[in-house]
Predicted model as a PDB file, atoms N, CA, C, CB and O in Angstrom, pLDDT in the B-factor column:
MODEL        1                                                                  
ATOM      1  N   UNK A   1       0.845  -1.175   0.000  1.00 62.00           N  
ATOM      2  CA  UNK A   1       0.000   0.000   0.000  1.00 62.00           C  
ATOM      3  C   UNK A   1       0.890   1.238   0.000  1.00 62.00           C  
ATOM      4  CB  UNK A   1      -0.961  -0.002   1.219  1.00 62.00           C  
ATOM      5  O   UNK A   1       1.796   1.379   0.821  1.00 62.00           O  
ATOM      6  N   UNK A   2       0.605   2.125  -0.942  1.00 89.00           N  
ATOM      7  CA  UNK A   2       1.420   3.323  -1.074  1.00 89.00           C  
ATOM      8  C   UNK A   2       1.012   4.401  -0.073  1.00 89.00           C  
ATOM      9  CB  UNK A   2       1.322   3.865  -2.486  1.00 89.00           C  
ATOM     10  O   UNK A   2       1.864   5.097   0.480  1.00 89.00           O  
ATOM     11  N   UNK A   3      -0.316   4.539   0.161  1.00 92.00           N  
ATOM     12  CA  UNK A   3      -0.827   5.548   1.090  1.00 92.00           C  
ATOM     13  C   UNK A   3      -1.847   4.910   2.026  1.00 92.00           C  
ATOM     14  CB  UNK A   3      -1.462   6.740   0.321  1.00 92.00           C  
ATOM     15  O   UNK A   3      -2.485   3.913   1.687  1.00 92.00           O  
ATOM     16  N   UNK A   4      -1.988   5.493   3.194  1.00 94.00           N  
ATOM     17  CA  UNK A   4      -2.949   4.993   4.174  1.00 94.00           C  
ATOM     18  C   UNK A   4      -4.298   5.701   3.982  1.00 94.00           C  
ATOM     19  CB  UNK A   4      -2.418   5.204   5.625  1.00 94.00           C  
ATOM     20  O   UNK A   4      -4.708   6.523   4.802  1.00 94.00           O  
ATOM     21  N   UNK A   5      -4.982   5.355   2.864  1.00 96.00           N  
ATOM     22  CA  UNK A   5      -6.303   5.910   2.585  1.00 96.00           C  
ATOM     23  C   UNK A   5      -7.251   4.768   2.243  1.00 96.00           C  
ATOM     24  CB  UNK A   5      -6.244   6.951   1.426  1.00 96.00           C  
ATOM     25  O   UNK A   5      -6.821   3.690   1.835  1.00 96.00           O  
ATOM     26  N   UNK A   6      -8.546   5.018   2.413  1.00 96.00           N  
ATOM     27  CA  UNK A   6      -9.516   3.956   2.132  1.00 96.00           C  
ATOM     28  C   UNK A   6      -9.764   3.836   0.627  1.00 96.00           C  
ATOM     29  CB  UNK A   6     -10.843   4.227   2.872  1.00 96.00           C  
ATOM     30  O   UNK A   6      -9.281   4.649  -0.160  1.00 96.00           O  
ATOM     31  N   UNK A   7     -10.516   2.822   0.246  1.00 96.00           N  
ATOM     32  CA  UNK A   7     -10.731   2.522  -1.170  1.00 96.00           C  
ATOM     33  C   UNK A   7     -11.449   3.655  -1.891  1.00 96.00           C  
ATOM     34  CB  UNK A   7     -11.525   1.235  -1.318  1.00 96.00           C  
ATOM     35  O   UNK A   7     -11.099   3.981  -3.026  1.00 96.00           O  
ATOM     36  N   UNK A   8     -12.430   4.250  -1.264  1.00 97.00           N  
ATOM     37  CA  UNK A   8     -13.152   5.357  -1.893  1.00 97.00           C  
ATOM     38  C   UNK A   8     -12.223   6.537  -2.135  1.00 97.00           C  
ATOM     39  CB  UNK A   8     -14.340   5.790  -1.024  1.00 97.00           C  
ATOM     40  O   UNK A   8     -12.246   7.137  -3.210  1.00 97.00           O  
ATOM     41  N   UNK A   9     -11.404   6.873  -1.141  1.00 97.00           N  
ATOM     42  CA  UNK A   9     -10.443   7.966  -1.304  1.00 97.00           C  
ATOM     43  C   UNK A   9      -9.419   7.642  -2.389  1.00 97.00           C  
ATOM     44  CB  UNK A   9      -9.728   8.252   0.023  1.00 97.00           C  
ATOM     45  O   UNK A   9      -9.004   8.530  -3.134  1.00 97.00           O  
ATOM     46  N   UNK A  10      -9.013   6.385  -2.482  1.00 96.00           N  
ATOM     47  CA  UNK A  10      -8.064   5.985  -3.522  1.00 96.00           C  
ATOM     48  C   UNK A  10      -8.672   6.190  -4.908  1.00 96.00           C  
ATOM     49  CB  UNK A  10      -7.643   4.512  -3.334  1.00 96.00           C  
ATOM     50  O   UNK A  10      -7.982   6.612  -5.836  1.00 96.00           O  
ATOM     51  N   UNK A  11      -9.955   5.893  -5.043  1.00 97.00           N  
ATOM     52  CA  UNK A  11     -10.638   6.102  -6.314  1.00 97.00           C  
ATOM     53  C   UNK A  11     -10.730   7.595  -6.647  1.00 97.00           C  
ATOM     54  CB  UNK A  11     -12.041   5.479  -6.273  1.00 97.00           C  
ATOM     55  O   UNK A  11     -10.526   7.990  -7.795  1.00 97.00           O  
ATOM     56  N   UNK A  12     -11.032   8.405  -5.660  1.00 97.00           N  
ATOM     57  CA  UNK A  12     -11.082   9.854  -5.858  1.00 97.00           C  
ATOM     58  C   UNK A  12      -9.707  10.375  -6.276  1.00 97.00           C  
ATOM     59  CB  UNK A  12     -11.563  10.566  -4.569  1.00 97.00           C  
ATOM     60  O   UNK A  12      -9.600  11.179  -7.202  1.00 97.00           O  
ATOM     61  N   UNK A  13      -8.668   9.924  -5.601  1.00 97.00           N  
ATOM     62  CA  UNK A  13      -7.312  10.364  -5.933  1.00 97.00           C  
ATOM     63  C   UNK A  13      -6.922   9.932  -7.340  1.00 97.00           C  
ATOM     64  CB  UNK A  13      -6.308   9.810  -4.920  1.00 97.00           C  
ATOM     65  O   UNK A  13      -6.380  10.734  -8.101  1.00 97.00           O  
ATOM     66  N   UNK A  14      -7.189   8.678  -7.701  1.00 97.00           N  
ATOM     67  CA  UNK A  14      -6.854   8.191  -9.040  1.00 97.00           C  
ATOM     68  C   UNK A  14      -7.582   8.999 -10.108  1.00 97.00           C  
ATOM     69  CB  UNK A  14      -7.204   6.701  -9.174  1.00 97.00           C  
ATOM     70  O   UNK A  14      -6.992   9.373 -11.122  1.00 97.00           O  
ATOM     71  N   UNK A  15      -8.871   9.269  -9.877  1.00 98.00           N  
ATOM     72  CA  UNK A  15      -9.658  10.058 -10.822  1.00 98.00           C  
ATOM     73  C   UNK A  15      -9.089  11.464 -10.965  1.00 98.00           C  
ATOM     74  CB  UNK A  15     -11.122  10.126 -10.376  1.00 98.00           C  
ATOM     75  O   UNK A  15      -9.025  12.012 -12.066  1.00 98.00           O  
ATOM     76  N   UNK A  16      -8.681  12.034  -9.852  1.00 98.00           N  
ATOM     77  CA  UNK A  16      -8.094  13.373  -9.869  1.00 98.00           C  
ATOM     78  C   UNK A  16      -6.784  13.384 -10.651  1.00 98.00           C  
ATOM     79  CB  UNK A  16      -7.858  13.872  -8.437  1.00 98.00           C  
ATOM     80  O   UNK A  16      -6.529  14.302 -11.431  1.00 98.00           O  
ATOM     81  N   UNK A  17      -5.972  12.386 -10.446  1.00 97.00           N  
ATOM     82  CA  UNK A  17      -4.694  12.317 -11.168  1.00 97.00           C  
ATOM     83  C   UNK A  17      -4.925  12.179 -12.668  1.00 97.00           C  
ATOM     84  CB  UNK A  17      -3.845  11.136 -10.655  1.00 97.00           C  
ATOM     85  O   UNK A  17      -4.226  12.800 -13.469  1.00 97.00           O  
ATOM     86  N   UNK A  18      -5.910  11.364 -13.045  1.00 98.00           N  
ATOM     87  CA  UNK A  18      -6.227  11.200 -14.471  1.00 98.00           C  
ATOM     88  C   UNK A  18      -6.749  12.501 -15.064  1.00 98.00           C  
ATOM     89  CB  UNK A  18      -7.262  10.079 -14.670  1.00 98.00           C  
ATOM     90  O   UNK A  18      -6.334  12.904 -16.151  1.00 98.00           O  
ATOM     91  N   UNK A  19      -7.659  13.156 -14.351  1.00 98.00           N  
ATOM     92  CA  UNK A  19      -8.216  14.430 -14.830  1.00 98.00           C  
ATOM     93  C   UNK A  19      -7.130  15.494 -14.927  1.00 98.00           C  
ATOM     94  CB  UNK A  19      -9.343  14.913 -13.898  1.00 98.00           C  
ATOM     95  O   UNK A  19      -7.096  16.260 -15.889  1.00 98.00           O  
ATOM     96  N   UNK A  20      -6.243  15.545 -13.934  1.00 98.00           N  
ATOM     97  CA  UNK A  20      -5.160  16.532 -13.941  1.00 98.00           C  
ATOM     98  C   UNK A  20      -4.248  16.329 -15.148  1.00 98.00           C  
ATOM     99  CB  UNK A  20      -4.343  16.444 -12.641  1.00 98.00           C  
ATOM    100  O   UNK A  20      -3.797  17.299 -15.757  1.00 98.00           O  
ATOM    101  N   UNK A  21      -3.980  15.079 -15.490  1.00 97.00           N  
ATOM    102  CA  UNK A  21      -3.129  14.796 -16.647  1.00 97.00           C  
ATOM    103  C   UNK A  21      -3.786  15.277 -17.937  1.00 97.00           C  
ATOM    104  CB  UNK A  21      -2.826  13.292 -16.738  1.00 97.00           C  
ATOM    105  O   UNK A  21      -3.122  15.858 -18.795  1.00 97.00           O  
ATOM    106  N   UNK A  22      -5.087  15.037 -18.074  1.00 98.00           N  
ATOM    107  CA  UNK A  22      -5.808  15.504 -19.266  1.00 98.00           C  
ATOM    108  C   UNK A  22      -5.833  17.025 -19.333  1.00 98.00           C  
ATOM    109  CB  UNK A  22      -7.242  14.958 -19.275  1.00 98.00           C  
ATOM    110  O   UNK A  22      -5.647  17.607 -20.402  1.00 98.00           O  
ATOM    111  N   UNK A  23      -6.061  17.665 -18.199  1.00 97.00           N  
ATOM    112  CA  UNK A  23      -6.091  19.126 -18.164  1.00 97.00           C  
ATOM    113  C   UNK A  23      -4.727  19.729 -18.477  1.00 97.00           C  
ATOM    114  CB  UNK A  23      -6.568  19.607 -16.804  1.00 97.00           C  
ATOM    115  O   UNK A  23      -4.633  20.745 -19.165  1.00 97.00           O  
ATOM    116  N   UNK A  24      -3.665  19.095 -17.965  1.00 95.00           N  
ATOM    117  CA  UNK A  24      -2.300  19.575 -18.246  1.00 95.00           C  
ATOM    118  C   UNK A  24      -2.012  19.545 -19.743  1.00 95.00           C  
ATOM    119  CB  UNK A  24      -1.256  18.718 -17.491  1.00 95.00           C  
ATOM    120  O   UNK A  24      -1.344  20.431 -20.277  1.00 95.00           O  
ATOM    121  N   UNK A  25      -2.532  18.504 -20.420  1.00 96.00           N  
ATOM    122  CA  UNK A  25      -2.294  18.363 -21.861  1.00 96.00           C  
ATOM    123  C   UNK A  25      -2.856  19.528 -22.660  1.00 96.00           C  
ATOM    124  CB  UNK A  25      -2.899  17.070 -22.363  1.00 96.00           C  
ATOM    125  O   UNK A  25      -2.375  19.812 -23.756  1.00 96.00           O  
ATOM    126  N   UNK A  26      -3.865  20.204 -22.128  1.00 97.00           N  
ATOM    127  CA  UNK A  26      -4.455  21.343 -22.840  1.00 97.00           C  
ATOM    128  C   UNK A  26      -4.140  22.673 -22.162  1.00 97.00           C  
ATOM    129  CB  UNK A  26      -5.963  21.168 -22.946  1.00 97.00           C  
ATOM    130  O   UNK A  26      -4.768  23.690 -22.455  1.00 97.00           O  
ATOM    131  N   UNK A  27      -3.159  22.661 -21.249  1.00 95.00           N  
ATOM    132  CA  UNK A  27      -2.675  23.885 -20.639  1.00 95.00           C  
ATOM    133  C   UNK A  27      -3.444  24.375 -19.431  1.00 95.00           C  
ATOM    134  CB  UNK A  27      -2.672  24.928 -21.632  1.00 95.00           C  
ATOM    135  O   UNK A  27      -3.335  25.545 -19.064  1.00 95.00           O  
ATOM    136  N   UNK A  28      -4.219  23.503 -18.805  1.00 96.00           N  
ATOM    137  CA  UNK A  28      -4.978  23.883 -17.610  1.00 96.00           C  
ATOM    138  C   UNK A  28      -4.503  23.096 -16.396  1.00 96.00           C  
ATOM    139  CB  UNK A  28      -6.483  23.657 -17.831  1.00 96.00           C  
ATOM    140  O   UNK A  28      -3.752  22.129 -16.521  1.00 96.00           O  
ATOM    141  N   UNK A  29      -4.949  23.520 -15.232  1.00 95.00           N  
ATOM    142  CA  UNK A  29      -4.581  22.834 -14.004  1.00 95.00           C  
ATOM    143  C   UNK A  29      -5.806  22.374 -13.237  1.00 95.00           C  
ATOM    144  CB  UNK A  29      -3.733  23.734 -13.133  1.00 95.00           C  
ATOM    145  O   UNK A  29      -6.938  22.634 -13.643  1.00 95.00           O  
ATOM    146  N   UNK A  30      -5.577  21.694 -12.135  1.00 96.00           N  
ATOM    147  CA  UNK A  30      -6.637  21.183 -11.287  1.00 96.00           C  
ATOM    148  C   UNK A  30      -6.248  21.432  -9.838  1.00 96.00           C  
ATOM    149  CB  UNK A  30      -6.896  19.671 -11.552  1.00 96.00           C  
ATOM    150  O   UNK A  30      -5.092  21.235  -9.462  1.00 96.00           O  
ATOM    151  N   UNK A  31      -7.191  21.858  -9.032  1.00 96.00           N  
ATOM    152  CA  UNK A  31      -6.973  22.025  -7.600  1.00 96.00           C  
ATOM    153  C   UNK A  31      -7.757  20.930  -6.901  1.00 96.00           C  
ATOM    154  CB  UNK A  31      -7.407  23.456  -7.101  1.00 96.00           C  
ATOM    155  O   UNK A  31      -8.973  20.833  -7.067  1.00 96.00           O  
ATOM    156  N   UNK A  32      -7.079  20.111  -6.127  1.00 97.00           N  
ATOM    157  CA  UNK A  32      -7.697  19.008  -5.383  1.00 97.00           C  
ATOM    158  C   UNK A  32      -8.229  19.573  -4.070  1.00 97.00           C  
ATOM    159  CB  UNK A  32      -6.672  17.833  -5.124  1.00 97.00           C  
ATOM    160  O   UNK A  32      -7.460  20.062  -3.243  1.00 97.00           O  
ATOM    161  N   UNK A  33      -9.542  19.506  -3.883  1.00 97.00           N  
ATOM    162  CA  UNK A  33     -10.187  20.060  -2.696  1.00 97.00           C  
ATOM    163  C   UNK A  33     -10.676  18.926  -1.813  1.00 97.00           C  
ATOM    164  CB  UNK A  33     -11.359  20.994  -3.084  1.00 97.00           C  
ATOM    165  O   UNK A  33     -11.437  18.066  -2.255  1.00 97.00           O  
ATOM    166  N   UNK A  34     -10.229  18.930  -0.549  1.00 97.00           N  
ATOM    167  CA  UNK A  34     -10.657  17.920   0.418  1.00 97.00           C  
ATOM    168  C   UNK A  34     -10.335  18.427   1.816  1.00 97.00           C  
ATOM    169  CB  UNK A  34      -9.966  16.542   0.148  1.00 97.00           C  
ATOM    170  O   UNK A  34      -9.508  19.321   1.992  1.00 97.00           O  
ATOM    171  N   UNK A  35     -10.993  17.849   2.795  1.00 97.00           N  
ATOM    172  CA  UNK A  35     -10.659  18.192   4.181  1.00 97.00           C  
ATOM    173  C   UNK A  35     -10.083  17.000   4.942  1.00 97.00           C  
ATOM    174  CB  UNK A  35     -11.895  18.714   4.903  1.00 97.00           C  
ATOM    175  O   UNK A  35      -9.736  17.126   6.116  1.00 97.00           O  
ATOM    176  N   UNK A  36      -9.979  15.853   4.291  1.00 97.00           N  
ATOM    177  CA  UNK A  36      -9.370  14.665   4.886  1.00 97.00           C  
ATOM    178  C   UNK A  36      -7.846  14.789   4.773  1.00 97.00           C  
ATOM    179  CB  UNK A  36      -9.883  13.355   4.187  1.00 97.00           C  
ATOM    180  O   UNK A  36      -7.305  14.828   3.668  1.00 97.00           O  
ATOM    181  N   UNK A  37      -7.170  14.849   5.899  1.00 97.00           N  
ATOM    182  CA  UNK A  37      -5.727  15.114   5.895  1.00 97.00           C  
ATOM    183  C   UNK A  37      -4.924  14.023   5.205  1.00 97.00           C  
ATOM    184  CB  UNK A  37      -5.231  15.276   7.307  1.00 97.00           C  
ATOM    185  O   UNK A  37      -3.975  14.327   4.482  1.00 97.00           O  
ATOM    186  N   UNK A  38      -5.283  12.758   5.409  1.00 97.00           N  
ATOM    187  CA  UNK A  38      -4.537  11.676   4.752  1.00 97.00           C  
ATOM    188  C   UNK A  38      -4.709  11.736   3.235  1.00 97.00           C  
ATOM    189  CB  UNK A  38      -5.000  10.303   5.280  1.00 97.00           C  
ATOM    190  O   UNK A  38      -3.761  11.504   2.485  1.00 97.00           O  
ATOM    191  N   UNK A  39      -5.912  12.046   2.798  1.00 98.00           N  
ATOM    192  CA  UNK A  39      -6.153  12.169   1.363  1.00 98.00           C  
ATOM    193  C   UNK A  39      -5.397  13.361   0.786  1.00 98.00           C  
ATOM    194  CB  UNK A  39      -7.656  12.308   1.081  1.00 98.00           C  
ATOM    195  O   UNK A  39      -4.811  13.260  -0.291  1.00 98.00           O  
ATOM    196  N   UNK A  40      -5.405  14.469   1.482  1.00 98.00           N  
ATOM    197  CA  UNK A  40      -4.642  15.641   1.033  1.00 98.00           C  
ATOM    198  C   UNK A  40      -3.152  15.338   0.958  1.00 98.00           C  
ATOM    199  CB  UNK A  40      -4.884  16.828   1.970  1.00 98.00           C  
ATOM    200  O   UNK A  40      -2.487  15.733   0.000  1.00 98.00           O  
ATOM    201  N   UNK A  41      -2.623  14.641   1.958  1.00 97.00           N  
ATOM    202  CA  UNK A  41      -1.201  14.298   1.950  1.00 97.00           C  
ATOM    203  C   UNK A  41      -0.863  13.391   0.770  1.00 97.00           C  
ATOM    204  CB  UNK A  41      -0.807  13.617   3.267  1.00 97.00           C  
ATOM    205  O   UNK A  41       0.180  13.556   0.137  1.00 97.00           O  
ATOM    206  N   UNK A  42      -1.737  12.442   0.475  1.00 98.00           N  
ATOM    207  CA  UNK A  42      -1.508  11.552  -0.664  1.00 98.00           C  
ATOM    208  C   UNK A  42      -1.546  12.342  -1.968  1.00 98.00           C  
ATOM    209  CB  UNK A  42      -2.557  10.420  -0.692  1.00 98.00           C  
ATOM    210  O   UNK A  42      -0.711  12.134  -2.847  1.00 98.00           O  
ATOM    211  N   UNK A  43      -2.512  13.245  -2.094  1.00 98.00           N  
ATOM    212  CA  UNK A  43      -2.615  14.069  -3.300  1.00 98.00           C  
ATOM    213  C   UNK A  43      -1.370  14.952  -3.462  1.00 98.00           C  
ATOM    214  CB  UNK A  43      -3.889  14.945  -3.247  1.00 98.00           C  
ATOM    215  O   UNK A  43      -0.841  15.088  -4.565  1.00 98.00           O  
ATOM    216  N   UNK A  44      -0.912  15.541  -2.369  1.00 97.00           N  
ATOM    217  CA  UNK A  44       0.297  16.368  -2.419  1.00 97.00           C  
ATOM    218  C   UNK A  44       1.510  15.532  -2.809  1.00 97.00           C  
ATOM    219  CB  UNK A  44       0.540  17.050  -1.064  1.00 97.00           C  
ATOM    220  O   UNK A  44       2.351  15.980  -3.588  1.00 97.00           O  
ATOM    221  N   UNK A  45       1.602  14.326  -2.272  1.00 97.00           N  
ATOM    222  CA  UNK A  45       2.723  13.436  -2.602  1.00 97.00           C  
ATOM    223  C   UNK A  45       2.721  13.066  -4.080  1.00 97.00           C  
ATOM    224  CB  UNK A  45       2.667  12.165  -1.748  1.00 97.00           C  
ATOM    225  O   UNK A  45       3.769  12.775  -4.657  1.00 97.00           O  
ATOM    226  N   UNK A  46       1.536  13.080  -4.689  1.00 97.00           N  
ATOM    227  CA  UNK A  46       1.420  12.783  -6.122  1.00 97.00           C  
ATOM    228  C   UNK A  46       1.570  14.032  -6.982  1.00 97.00           C  
ATOM    229  CB  UNK A  46       0.081  12.122  -6.412  1.00 97.00           C  
ATOM    230  O   UNK A  46       1.417  13.968  -8.202  1.00 97.00           O  
ATOM    231  N   UNK A  47       1.868  15.170  -6.351  1.00 96.00           N  
ATOM    232  CA  UNK A  47       2.126  16.393  -7.099  1.00 96.00           C  
ATOM    233  C   UNK A  47       0.909  17.263  -7.350  1.00 96.00           C  
ATOM    234  CB  UNK A  47       2.730  16.049  -8.386  1.00 96.00           C  
ATOM    235  O   UNK A  47       0.974  18.211  -8.133  1.00 96.00           O  
ATOM    236  N   UNK A  48      -0.203  16.950  -6.693  1.00 97.00           N  
ATOM    237  CA  UNK A  48      -1.414  17.740  -6.876  1.00 97.00           C  
ATOM    238  C   UNK A  48      -1.354  19.039  -6.072  1.00 97.00           C  
ATOM    239  CB  UNK A  48      -2.642  16.925  -6.470  1.00 97.00           C  
ATOM    240  O   UNK A  48      -0.807  19.073  -4.970  1.00 97.00           O  
ATOM    241  N   UNK A  49      -1.918  20.094  -6.632  1.00 96.00           N  
ATOM    242  CA  UNK A  49      -2.151  21.321  -5.888  1.00 96.00           C  
ATOM    243  C   UNK A  49      -3.391  21.079  -5.050  1.00 96.00           C  
ATOM    244  CB  UNK A  49      -2.318  22.572  -6.838  1.00 96.00           C  
ATOM    245  O   UNK A  49      -4.407  20.624  -5.576  1.00 96.00           O  
ATOM    246  N   UNK A  50      -3.332  21.373  -3.751  1.00 97.00           N  
ATOM    247  CA  UNK A  50      -4.455  21.043  -2.874  1.00 97.00           C  
ATOM    248  C   UNK A  50      -4.995  22.271  -2.150  1.00 97.00           C  
ATOM    249  CB  UNK A  50      -4.034  19.994  -1.859  1.00 97.00           C  
ATOM    250  O   UNK A  50      -4.310  23.279  -1.976  1.00 97.00           O  
ATOM    251  N   UNK A  51      -6.258  22.141  -1.737  1.00 97.00           N  
ATOM    252  CA  UNK A  51      -6.929  23.170  -0.942  1.00 97.00           C  
ATOM    253  C   UNK A  51      -7.793  22.470   0.092  1.00 97.00           C  
ATOM    254  CB  UNK A  51      -7.787  24.129  -1.840  1.00 97.00           C  
ATOM    255  O   UNK A  51      -8.582  21.585  -0.242  1.00 97.00           O  
ATOM    256  N   UNK A  52      -7.639  22.873   1.362  1.00 97.00           N  
ATOM    257  CA  UNK A  52      -8.431  22.314   2.456  1.00 97.00           C  
ATOM    258  C   UNK A  52      -9.408  23.393   2.921  1.00 97.00           C  
ATOM    259  CB  UNK A  52      -7.512  21.823   3.642  1.00 97.00           C  
ATOM    260  O   UNK A  52      -8.986  24.365   3.547  1.00 97.00           O  
ATOM    261  N   UNK A  53     -10.712  23.247   2.629  1.00 96.00           N  
ATOM    262  CA  UNK A  53     -11.671  24.282   3.006  1.00 96.00           C  
ATOM    263  C   UNK A  53     -11.832  24.443   4.518  1.00 96.00           C  
ATOM    264  CB  UNK A  53     -13.005  23.974   2.394  1.00 96.00           C  
ATOM    265  O   UNK A  53     -12.344  25.463   4.980  1.00 96.00           O  
ATOM    266  N   UNK A  54     -11.402  23.451   5.284  1.00 96.00           N  
ATOM    267  CA  UNK A  54     -11.507  23.540   6.746  1.00 96.00           C  
ATOM    268  C   UNK A  54     -10.421  24.416   7.351  1.00 96.00           C  
ATOM    269  CB  UNK A  54     -11.438  22.153   7.359  1.00 96.00           C  
ATOM    270  O   UNK A  54     -10.588  24.954   8.446  1.00 96.00           O  
ATOM    271  N   UNK A  55      -9.301  24.559   6.634  1.00 96.00           N  
ATOM    272  CA  UNK A  55      -8.180  25.302   7.216  1.00 96.00           C  
ATOM    273  C   UNK A  55      -7.627  26.409   6.323  1.00 96.00           C  
ATOM    274  CB  UNK A  55      -7.080  24.353   7.546  1.00 96.00           C  
ATOM    275  O   UNK A  55      -7.004  27.348   6.819  1.00 96.00           O  
ATOM    276  N   UNK A  56      -7.846  26.311   5.021  1.00 96.00           N  
ATOM    277  CA  UNK A  56      -7.307  27.305   4.099  1.00 96.00           C  
ATOM    278  C   UNK A  56      -8.306  28.445   3.907  1.00 96.00           C  
ATOM    279  CB  UNK A  56      -6.963  26.655   2.743  1.00 96.00           C  
ATOM    280  O   UNK A  56      -9.505  28.275   4.126  1.00 96.00           O  
ATOM    281  N   UNK A  57      -7.809  29.588   3.502  1.00 95.00           N  
ATOM    282  CA  UNK A  57      -8.654  30.778   3.389  1.00 95.00           C  
ATOM    283  C   UNK A  57      -9.175  30.969   1.966  1.00 95.00           C  
ATOM    284  CB  UNK A  57      -7.877  32.017   3.827  1.00 95.00           C  
ATOM    285  O   UNK A  57      -8.690  30.362   1.010  1.00 95.00           O  
ATOM    286  N   UNK A  58     -10.173  31.830   1.866  1.00 94.00           N  
ATOM    287  CA  UNK A  58     -10.707  32.210   0.549  1.00 94.00           C  
ATOM    288  C   UNK A  58      -9.601  32.833  -0.299  1.00 94.00           C  
ATOM    289  CB  UNK A  58     -11.898  33.202   0.698  1.00 94.00           C  
ATOM    290  O   UNK A  58      -9.542  32.616  -1.509  1.00 94.00           O  
ATOM    291  N   UNK A  59      -8.733  33.603   0.337  1.00 95.00           N  
ATOM    292  CA  UNK A  59      -7.633  34.234  -0.391  1.00 95.00           C  
ATOM    293  C   UNK A  59      -6.727  33.174  -1.022  1.00 95.00           C  
ATOM    294  CB  UNK A  59      -6.818  35.145   0.550  1.00 95.00           C  
ATOM    295  O   UNK A  59      -6.254  33.347  -2.145  1.00 95.00           O  
ATOM    296  N   UNK A  60      -6.489  32.080  -0.297  1.00 94.00           N  
ATOM    297  CA  UNK A  60      -5.628  31.024  -0.826  1.00 94.00           C  
ATOM    298  C   UNK A  60      -6.244  30.374  -2.058  1.00 94.00           C  
ATOM    299  CB  UNK A  60      -5.363  29.969   0.246  1.00 94.00           C  
ATOM    300  O   UNK A  60      -5.543  30.132  -3.041  1.00 94.00           O  
ATOM    301  N   UNK A  61      -7.535  30.089  -2.022  1.00 92.00           N  
ATOM    302  CA  UNK A  61      -8.161  29.476  -3.204  1.00 92.00           C  
ATOM    303  C   UNK A  61      -8.200  30.471  -4.357  1.00 92.00           C  
ATOM    304  CB  UNK A  61      -9.591  28.983  -2.874  1.00 92.00           C  
ATOM    305  O   UNK A  61      -8.043  30.082  -5.515  1.00 92.00           O  
ATOM    306  N   UNK A  62      -8.407  31.743  -4.054  1.00 92.00           N  
ATOM    307  CA  UNK A  62      -8.403  32.766  -5.110  1.00 92.00           C  
ATOM    308  C   UNK A  62      -7.050  32.800  -5.834  1.00 92.00           C  
ATOM    309  CB  UNK A  62      -8.720  34.159  -4.511  1.00 92.00           C  
ATOM    310  O   UNK A  62      -6.996  33.019  -7.045  1.00 92.00           O  
ATOM    311  N   UNK A  63      -5.975  32.585  -5.096  1.00 92.00           N  
ATOM    312  CA  UNK A  63      -4.646  32.566  -5.709  1.00 92.00           C  
ATOM    313  C   UNK A  63      -4.428  31.333  -6.576  1.00 92.00           C  
ATOM    314  CB  UNK A  63      -3.578  32.629  -4.636  1.00 92.00           C  
ATOM    315  O   UNK A  63      -3.634  31.362  -7.516  1.00 92.00           O  
ATOM    316  N   UNK A  64      -5.140  30.241  -6.256  1.00 88.00           N  
ATOM    317  CA  UNK A  64      -4.959  28.993  -6.974  1.00 88.00           C  
ATOM    318  C   UNK A  64      -5.779  28.919  -8.264  1.00 88.00           C  
ATOM    319  CB  UNK A  64      -5.320  27.845  -6.079  1.00 88.00           C  
ATOM    320  O   UNK A  64      -5.430  28.191  -9.193  1.00 88.00           O  
ATOM    321  N   UNK A  65      -6.861  29.675  -8.304  1.00 84.00           N  
ATOM    322  CA  UNK A  65      -7.727  29.561  -9.498  1.00 84.00           C  
ATOM    323  C   UNK A  65      -7.703  30.815 -10.338  1.00 84.00           C  
ATOM    324  CB  UNK A  65      -9.159  29.258  -9.090  1.00 84.00           C  
ATOM    325  O   UNK A  65      -8.372  30.881 -11.369  1.00 84.00           O  
TER     326      UNK A  65                                                      
ENDMDL                                                                          
END                                                                             
């Protein structure tokens, strides 16, 4: 096991990685939004830009999008 996340979170992460790759191909990005810390850590480890609505500010998301 690469990350300590449940099966549903693994599916969400895999889908996000696939979508991010497609978006990168056309010059766009993706922001991974979640409040689950383990899922956020896994997404960050995979190179995703992340936003946690429980702890991050509106200003931070404005800078990302």
